[in-house]
N, C-alpha and C positions, 0 to 999 in steps of 0.2 A: 413588518412592512411588506415583506415579499408577497404574502398572500393577498394583501390589499392591492398591491401593484398588479398581481396576476388577475384578480377579480375585476379589474377595470377594463379587461379585454375579453372579446369572444374567444372561443377555443382556437379558431383559425388565426385570429389576430395575435393571440398569445404565442403560438408556435413561431410566427414570423418575428415578433418582438423579442422573444427569448433567444432565438437564433441570432438575431442582430446583436443583442447584448453580448452573447458568447463570443461572436466574431470580433466585436470591438474590444472585449477584454483580452482575447488572445493577441490581437494586434498591438494593444497597449503594452502588455507584458513583454511581448517579443521585441518591441521597439526599445523599451527600457533595458532589456537584457543585451540587445545589440549595441546600445550606446556605451555599455561597459563602464558605467559610472564608477563602480568599485572593482576595477579590473583584478585587483589582488584576490578578491573574494568571489570572482565570477564563477558560476557553476557551469557544468558541461552543457546544460540545457536550461531554457526558461522554466521557472517553477510556476506552473499554472494551478497546482493543487489547492493552495489556500483560497484562491479566488473562484475557481470553477467547481470544486468538490461540493460546496453547499448547494449550488444550482443543480448539479448533476444528481445529487441525492433528492432534492425536492422534485425534480422532473423525472426521477427514476431512469436516468440515462446511464445505466450500469455499464453498457458497452463503451461509454466514454470515460467513465470513472476508472475502470480497470487499467487502461494504459497509463493513466496518471500515477496510479499506485505502483505499477511496474517501474515506471520511470523514476519514482522517488527512491526505489531500491533501499528501503529502510524498514527494518523489522517492526519498530513501534508504529510507523505509519500504516503498515499493512494490518497490524492488529487493530488500530483505530477504526479502520474502514471495513473490517472483516464482516461484521454483522450485515452490512449492506450488500455484500458481494457473495457471501458463502452459498446461498441457495442457487444462484445462477452459475457461479464459477468456482466450484470446490477444487477441481483439478488444477486450475490456474493458480489458486491461492496456495495450494500445497507446493506447487512448483516454485512459488516465490518464497515460501517459508523455509524450505530445506536449505537453500544456499544462504539465506539471511541468518538462519540459526547457526549455521557453520561459521559464517563470518563473525557473528557476534561472539560465538564460543572461542574462536581463535584470538579475538581481541581481549577477552576477559582475563583479568590478572589478579583478582582478589576474591575472597570468599563471598562478598556481597554481590559482585558481578556474576559469579557462578550461581549463586542462589537466585538472582534475577533471571538468568538463562533458564534454570530449571523451572521457575514459575511460568515463564513464557512457554516453555515446552508443554507443561501440564495444561496450561490454558488452551493451547492449540489442540492437544489431544482431547480435552474436554469439549471443545467445539463440535466434535463428532461430525466431521465433514461427510454428511449423510449420503450424498449422491455419488461419492467416490466408489468405484467398484470394490467389492470385498477383498479381492486379491491385492489391492493397494491400501493397506491398512496404515493410516497416519501414525498410529502408536508404534507399530513395528518399524516404520521408516525413521521415526524420531529416535527410537531406541538404537537403531543401527547407526544413526548419525552420532549419537552419544558415544558409542564405542569407538567410532572413527575419530571423534574429537579427543577422546582419551589417548588413543595411540599417537595422534599428531602432537598433542601437548607433551607427551613423554619424549618424542623425538626432538621437540624444541628445547626441552629442559636439558637433555644430555649434551 
């Protein structure tokens, strides 16, 4: 329905219409968040990602999508939107991945969680963040992180 809705406007009208829709969505979500209906489960910030990410992807608003991914601060979320952002923001993605992988690794407590962490690391390495300068090799950074996690885990176990 999105494309049908978009097709019913001229290009200029559409920019105005989608801008208005985005503003209304942000206002609505912020208002709901501020009302604190579920105060026990209230997050640190309003979660715009589920409502706005599909729009930002359709409209190729990558500069608006990236801050939402950063705000989510979740490895799985970053991986989910990776393909949309990697060409334009490889450095920023790597900067999100490294602390997220470390956090995920420190929380892992079972073989399956460690296997999942390794699979995520392999996936990120496989993505080949092409426009990152060669001196910043994601594979080397992830391997260094792996060594760091091993030493931190040993300290936690002792």
